[in-house]
N, C-alpha and C positions, 0 to 999 in steps of 0.2 A: 049589239053593235053600236047602238047610239051611244052608249056610256063610255064606249072605247074611243069612238070619235071625240067625244066631250073631254076626254083626258089625254088626248093624242100627244099634245106636246109635253104633258108631264111624263107619259111613258119614254118618248124618245130621250128625254133628259135624263133617263136612268142609264142609258147605254155608256160605257167607258169609251167608245169610239166617238170622234165628231162626225155628226151627220148634217149633210147638205143637200137639200132637196129642191129642184128646179124643174120648170116644164120644158117641152120639147124645144121651146124657142130659147132656152137659156135664162128665163127669168127666175130670179131667186125666190122661192116660196117660203122657206122656212131652215132655220139652222138650229142644232140644240145647244144646251149649255155648255156641254164638252167642248163642241167646235168653237165657241166663244172664247174658252178658257186656253185652248191649245194654239189657237191663231192670233188671240188678242183683236179680232174682228168682232162687232156686235151686231146682233140681229136687226136691230132698227136702222143700222147702217147700210145692211145687205139687202133686206126684203124690197122686192121690186126692182132691184138693180139687175141687169143683164149681165151674164158672166163674160160676155165677148168685151163689153165696156170696163169690167173690172180689170181684165187683162191689159187693155190699153192704158189704164191708169196706173198699172205696175203694182196693184193690190196682191195678185198672184201671177205667175208666169205660165201655168199650164192648167188647161181645163179638158174634161173627158165627154162634156155634153155632145159636141158635134159628131164624134165617133160612134158613141151610143146610138144617137138618133139613127145615124145612117146604117149602123150594122146590126141594131137591135139585140147586140150581144154585150156581155159585162167587158169592163176594160180596166186596166191598171197603169198608174203612172206615178211620178215623182214630181211634187210640186213645192216650189219655194214661195213662201208667203212674206212679202215685203223684205226679202232678202236677209230675213233673220231666222225664220223657221223652216224647217224642211219636214214636209209630210207625205206620205205614201197614201194615194188615193185608190179607191177600189169602187168603181161605179156599176150601177145595176139598172137596166131599163125596167119600166113599168108599162105594160102594154093595156090597151083599152079594148073595148069589144071587137074592134074591128082588127085587131092585132098591130096597131100602130103605136109607136112609143108616145105616152102622154105625159109621163114623168121620168126624171132620172134621180135615183137615189145614190148619193156618193157617201161613202165612209171614209173618214180622215183619221190616221194614226200618225203621231209625232214620232219622226225617225232622227230628229236634230242630234240626239245624243250618240245614235247608233253611228250616224256620219261623222261626227266628232271622234268617235272611238276608232273609226276606220281611218280617219286622217292621222290619228295618233298613232296607230299600227304602221302607217305608210311612213311616218317620220322615224319611228323606232326600227324599222328595216333599213332606212336610209342610213341611221347611226350605225347599225350592225353592218352593212355594207363598208361604211368608212372605216369600221374597226378592223373588218377583215383586210382591207387594203393596208393598213398599219401594221397588222400582223404579218402579213405577207412580206411586207418591207423588212420587218424586224427578222423574220426568219431568213430572209435572203441575206441580210448582213451578218446574221451569227453563222452562216455557212463558213465563214473563215474563223481562224484562231481567234479567240477572244483577246489573248495577248502576243505580242509579236515574239517570235523565237530568234534569238540572235546572240552571238557572243563576240563579235568584232567590236574595236573601239569606235569605230565610226557610227555604227548603229547605237552604241551605249550612249555616246554624246547626243546623238540624234534625239533619242528617247528622253533623256534628261531635260533637254530644250522643251520637248513637246510637252512634258508634265508641267513645267513651269508656265508654259503658255495656257495650258489646259485650265488652270485654277482661276483665270480670268475670262471675261465675256468677248475678248478680243476676236476678231476675224481671223481664221486660219487659212493659209493657202499652201496645199501640199503639192509639191511638184516632183516628177519622176517618170521613168519609161512605164509603159504598159506591164503590168503585172508584178510591180515591186511591193505592193502590199499597202497601197495608199488607204484602201478601205479599212484595214486592220488598225493603222494608225489613226485613222478619223475616230473610230469606235474607242480606241484607247484614250484620246483626248476627251471623248464625251464622258467616259467612266472615270476620269480623273477631275471632272467639273463639278461646279455646284449643282448642275442639271441633271445629274446621273440618274436620279431617279424618275425622270420624265422621259419623253418620247425621243428615240433617237430614228429619224427618218432618211433613209438613204434614196436619191433621186438619180437616176441615171439620165443626165441631160441629152445624150447621144442617142438614146433608144426611144424618146418619145416622139411621135409624129409630129412635123411642124405646125399642122393646124390645131394641135391639141395641147401644145406647150402652155398656151396661157391659161386655158381652163383647167389644166392640170395641177399647175404652180399657184394660181390665184383664185380658183373656183369660179363660179357664175350662179347667176340670179335665175329663178324660174322664167322659163321662157326667153332666155337669152339667145337661143339659137335653135334651129330645126333638129329634134332628136334630143334635147337637153331634158334632164330629170325635171318633173313637173314641180319638184319642191327644191330646186336648185341643188347645188353641192358646195362643199368647202374644198378649197384646194389644200395642197401640201403644207403650205405655210401656217395655215390656220389649224389643220390637223395636228400639226406638232409645236402648237403654242405652248410656250414654257419650257420647250426642249431644244433639241438640236437637230437641223436640216443639213444634211451632207450632200451636197451638189457634186456629184462625180462628173467628170468629163465636161467642166464648166466651159470649156474652150468651144464646145460644140453649140453654145447656146446662141440663138439668132440674135442679131442686134437690136431687134425691137424688144426682146424680152430683155436684153441687158438693161435696157433703160429702166424698165419696171422693177428689175432685181435692185437697182441702186437705190430705188425709193424705199425698197425694204430694208436694206443696209442703213440709210440714213436716217428714216422717219420712222422705221418699224410699222409700216402701213402697208396694206394690201388692198387692191380695189377688184372687186369679182367682175367677171365679164357681164356687161349689161347693168353694172351698179352705178350709182351716180356718186355715192359717198364711200370713202375708204374706212377699212377697219383696222384698228389696232391689232398687233401681234407682237409677242415676245418670244423671239427665236435666236439662237446663236447660230451662225452660218460658218460651215466648214466647207472649203471648195477644193477641188483636186483637178489636175489635168496633166496629160503627157505632152502636151503642145508648147511650144516656145510663145508664150504670151507676149514676150517684149516684141517678138518679131510681127505677130499678130496685130498689135497696137500700130507698129510702123506701116503695116500694110492695109490698115482700117478694118481688119477683120474683127478687133476687140476694142471696145471702149476704152480709152485711157483713163477715164475718170473712174469707171469700174475697177479698171485694173489696179489703179493707185488704192482704191478703198478696199479692195481684197488683200492687198500687201502689207497689211497691218504685221502679220507674223508669217513669214515664209520659210518653210522646210523642204530642202531639197533631199530627196531620199536616194541614196546611191544605188545602182543596178547590183545586182547579185555578183556579177564577175568582178566587181571592185572590193567585194567583202566576201572573200572565200572562206572565211572563218565561219561564217554562217550555214555553209551549204552542209556539212555533215550534221549538225543539231536539227536544221530543218528536214533533211532527207529522213533522219530517223523519226522525227515527229510525225511527218506524213505517213511513213510507212507503218507506225504504231497505230495511228488513226485508221487507216484503211484495212489494215490486218483485223482490228477489232470489229470495225463496221461489217467486213465480210466474213467473219470468223475463221479467219487464217491464222496459222502460225508461220511468220515469216521474218527472216533477218536479212542484213544485206553483209556480203564479205568485205573485208577491208580493201582488197584490191579494187572491187567494184565502188566502193565509196570514194576511194582516192581518185577513180576515173570520173566520177561526178564532180568531184571538186577540179579537176583540170578541164571541165567542158565549161563554155562560155555562157550558157544558159540565155539566148537572146529574148525569150519569153520570161525571164526572171523567175519570181517565185511561183507564179501561177503555172509556168510551164512545169517546174519540177513536181507541183502538187499534182498535176494532170498526169505526168508521167509516173510516178509511183502509184497513183491509183489504178492506171493500166498494168502495171508490173504485178500488183496483188491479184487484179481481176483475172489476168491471163496467165500468170505463172502457174507451173505445176511441179516446182520444187520448193523446199522450205528455205533454201538460201539463194539469194539472187548474187549471182556471180558476174564476171566479165563476158561469159558467153552468152547471158541473158540480155546484155545491153546492145543497143542498135549499133551499128558500124560507126557513126560519127560520135558516138560517147565512147566506144570500146577501145579507140585508138590509143587512149592513156593506159590501156592494159597490157600492150606489147610487152614483151619480156625485157627486164633492164629498165623499163622506163618508171615502174613506182619504187623501185629501190635502186640505191646508188651501190655499184659493185666495189667491193673493197680494193685498195691499191695493189698491185701485183709487182713491185719493184724487186721482190725477193721471192724465191721459191717458197710455197707455203702447201701444207697438207690440206686436201680437200674437206676433211673432217673441220679443221680449224675454220676455213673459209665458211663451211655451213654453219658452224655455231655462231660466228659474227652476223650472219644474216639473220639466223633466229633470234639473236638478242635485239637486233635493230627492229625487226618486225614486232617482237613483244615490247620493247619500249615505246614504239609508236602506237601500237594497240592500247596500252595502259595511260599513256598520255592522253589519247582520244577518249577512252571510255572512263578514265578516272578510277579504275577499280580493278585489282587483280581477279577478283571473283567473276567479274563480267568477262574478262578477257579468258580466263579458264573455261567459263561456259561457252563462250564464242568459238574457241579452238578445240573443244572436247578433250582437255587434259586437266590434271588435278594442279592445284595451286603449288604443290610440292614441286612439281615438274617446271613450273614457270619460275619460281625462285631458284631452282638449282640452274636453269638454263641462263638466268640472269647473272648468276656468280661464276659461270665458267669462263676463265680467261685463257686457258691453254687446252690444246687437244689432248683427249684422254681423261680429263678430269672427271667426267660424269660416267655412270654404269649403264646408261641407255635410258630411254624414254619410258615414262610412266603414264599410264591412262592412255 
């Protein structure tokens, strides 16, 4: 035993854990070499010092001695040493002959690296959360057609102008009624821009709660407000750095946020909530609204300087009722999309399609998209006819509305009148579908029958229908 006591210091220096021995009052008696190495504290500076005094001096922030002396039981805690090292303490009482604590032996193990790994994991989680936000935004944006569907001269001209502007970094303002497809054209502008390989982030300014708009757009620093992420959070402009931010319904943005947005446009800088210094960002802004911004400027609801800054390139998208040539191709596009999605085989009769062309579509393309999705989901027949349309759309299907009756100045045979109506129907169908094969499939007749009926000029020329 004497030999063990003689070499006690050498023995505890063998341990891979740091060892700190104090008496019941907290006076430091001995530390081993590993404790010196992991904390940077030397034995000659600690021996004889009371642990309470060391806490007061900021040497470390947590001690186990009082708790162990009181409870006579082991205890564990985490201790910060001089704000640089983080160690886990495991303290044990040594009892004398009377069962009282005479010594406290504490083992210390460095967990600084573990804590750093935990912080890194938390940072990675934050990045993953931000990535999920970006991905969700991209998925929402891609829910609309990647390319606009149109045939009208008005849209052809508009898309041509949009593609010319897209090649620049100029701010683009899209105006138009709700549902005309502003988000589709915004994505098209991004895809034709030099930023097409970077982020396209859609922000619906009208759907963000007023008390969250600033933190969502510009981000915040740690501890900026109650409930904030302890690591802070990047805003949408930082998330889309190098890419395009599409501010949909920008007319709903509060005046206080309009001032901050102006700084983004002018200086390409954002300031996080709670931060003192701005951060540089490189984003292209595309904005859209269905509001009359000129009127909002006059009434003080929208800043005039922001309006002028947004109005570098302005495109007014016409409503669907003013470009009826686009109704048929759009209807076929949505019908094909949802028929494929729900694994249905569906088509639309020419009379029903013409009724859709005569409907005014107050909800524009979005109304048509939702309507045809509903027709596919609820339809129980392979062909959508006038009988399937709601009354306010089916009005255009009433007899004599879709086709003009031939003139009746002189008596004519019924067969001749019917042949003329058939030719008119076939000619319109071919003009619409662009192919005799498609029309033959649509009407369930042979190509020969169609050619023969188109050639018939007089009653009695044919020998009856084929197919």
